[in-house]
Short mmCIF file of the C-alpha atoms (twelve columns), coordinates in Angstrom:
data_MODEL
# 
_entry.id   MODEL 
# 
loop_
_atom_site.group_PDB 
_atom_site.id 
_atom_site.type_symbol 
_atom_site.label_atom_id 
_atom_site.label_alt_id 
_atom_site.label_comp_id 
_atom_site.label_asym_id 
_atom_site.label_seq_id 
_atom_site.Cartn_x 
_atom_site.Cartn_y 
_atom_site.Cartn_z 
_atom_site.pdbx_PDB_model_num 
ATOM 1  C CA . MET A 1  98.444  199.971 -64.058 1 
ATOM 2  C CA . ASN A 2  97.891  201.851 -67.323 1 
ATOM 3  C CA . GLY A 3  101.494 202.930 -67.969 1 
ATOM 4  C CA . TRP A 4  101.381 206.091 -65.863 1 
ATOM 5  C CA . THR A 5  104.052 206.161 -63.187 1 
ATOM 6  C CA . LEU A 6  103.460 207.991 -59.937 1 
ATOM 7  C CA . GLU A 7  105.907 210.694 -61.052 1 
ATOM 8  C CA . ARG A 8  104.107 211.144 -64.375 1 
ATOM 9  C CA . ARG A 9  100.747 211.357 -62.606 1 
ATOM 10 C CA . ALA A 10 102.123 213.995 -60.234 1 
ATOM 11 C CA . ARG A 11 103.570 216.054 -63.131 1 
ATOM 12 C CA . GLN A 12 100.273 215.835 -65.035 1 
ATOM 13 C CA . ALA A 13 98.255  216.849 -61.958 1 
ATOM 14 C CA . GLN A 14 100.554 219.832 -61.414 1 
ATOM 15 C CA . ALA A 15 100.286 220.861 -65.079 1 
ATOM 16 C CA . ILE A 16 96.490  220.652 -65.040 1 
ATOM 17 C CA . LYS A 17 96.315  222.736 -61.874 1 
ATOM 18 C CA . LYS A 18 98.486  225.319 -63.639 1 
ATOM 19 C CA . TRP A 19 96.449  225.286 -66.894 1 
ATOM 20 C CA . ARG A 20 93.066  225.340 -65.091 1 
ATOM 21 C CA . PRO A 21 91.088  224.190 -68.158 1 
ATOM 22 C CA . TRP A 22 87.794  224.227 -66.219 1 
ATOM 23 C CA . GLU A 23 87.877  228.025 -66.208 1 
ATOM 24 C CA . ARG A 24 87.677  228.134 -70.006 1 
ATOM 25 C CA . SER A 25 84.967  225.531 -70.427 1 
ATOM 26 C CA . ILE A 26 81.927  227.104 -72.077 1 
ATOM 27 C CA . GLY A 27 79.772  224.169 -73.103 1 
ATOM 28 C CA . PRO A 28 78.146  223.618 -76.485 1 
ATOM 29 C CA . ARG A 29 77.804  226.583 -78.820 1 
ATOM 30 C CA . SER A 30 75.936  225.238 -81.838 1 
ATOM 31 C CA . ALA A 31 72.261  224.312 -81.932 1 
ATOM 32 C CA . LYS A 32 73.227  220.747 -82.776 1 
ATOM 33 C CA . GLY A 33 75.542  220.530 -79.760 1 
ATOM 34 C CA . LYS A 34 72.934  222.031 -77.449 1 
ATOM 35 C CA . ALA A 35 70.339  219.567 -78.691 1 
ATOM 36 C CA . ARG A 36 72.726  216.699 -78.049 1 
ATOM 37 C CA . VAL A 37 73.558  217.658 -74.468 1 
ATOM 38 C CA . SER A 38 69.901  218.362 -73.682 1 
ATOM 39 C CA . ARG A 39 69.361  214.588 -73.869 1 
ATOM 40 C CA . ASN A 40 72.119  213.726 -71.372 1 
ATOM 41 C CA . ALA A 41 69.695  212.713 -68.637 1 
ATOM 42 C CA . TRP A 42 67.151  211.052 -70.956 1 
ATOM 43 C CA . LYS A 43 66.006  207.693 -69.674 1 
ATOM 44 C CA . GLY A 44 64.674  206.243 -72.873 1 
ATOM 45 C CA . GLY A 45 63.878  202.851 -74.225 1 
ATOM 46 C CA . HIS A 46 61.310  200.702 -72.447 1 
ATOM 47 C CA . ARG A 47 61.618  202.343 -69.065 1 
ATOM 48 C CA . PRO A 48 58.597  204.703 -69.437 1 
ATOM 49 C CA . GLN A 49 56.427  201.834 -70.646 1 
ATOM 50 C CA . TRP A 50 57.484  199.605 -67.754 1 
ATOM 51 C CA . ARG A 51 56.816  202.398 -65.269 1 
ATOM 52 C CA . ALA A 52 53.279  202.810 -66.643 1 
ATOM 53 C CA . VAL A 53 52.680  199.057 -66.294 1 
ATOM 54 C CA . VAL A 54 53.972  199.058 -62.717 1 
ATOM 55 C CA . HIS A 55 51.838  202.072 -61.801 1 
ATOM 56 C CA . SER A 56 48.673  200.475 -63.164 1 
ATOM 57 C CA . LEU A 57 49.485  197.175 -61.467 1 
ATOM 58 C CA . ASN A 58 50.036  198.925 -58.137 1 
ATOM 59 C CA . ALA A 59 46.763  200.826 -58.517 1 
ATOM 60 C CA . GLY A 60 44.927  197.558 -59.193 1 
ATOM 61 C CA . LEU A 61 46.494  195.893 -56.169 1 
ATOM 62 C CA . ARG A 62 45.572  198.841 -53.958 1 
ATOM 63 C CA . ALA A 63 41.957  198.633 -55.160 1 
ATOM 64 C CA . GLN A 64 41.875  194.888 -54.547 1 
ATOM 65 C CA . ARG A 65 43.239  195.305 -51.020 1 
ATOM 66 C CA . ALA A 66 40.644  197.993 -50.301 1 
ATOM 67 C CA . LEU A 67 37.842  195.632 -51.348 1 
ATOM 68 C CA . ALA A 68 39.215  192.710 -49.304 1 
ATOM 69 C CA . MET A 69 39.467  194.646 -46.027 1 
ATOM 70 C CA . PRO A 70 36.286  194.933 -43.998 1 
# 
């Protein structure tokens, strides 16, 4: 394990339940912090380009199938 005994884990869990830090969580305050968290779900890199390629390929295949069927 990571050095935490079962007793230590139980004491820490009890302390956290007593402190209730989630009630004081307010999120980012500064413009820089807000800008940073606004990109949390960003799926960047090559993914948008690959999606465009797949969409055009699928459209071409659909058109080809439509021509082949009588």
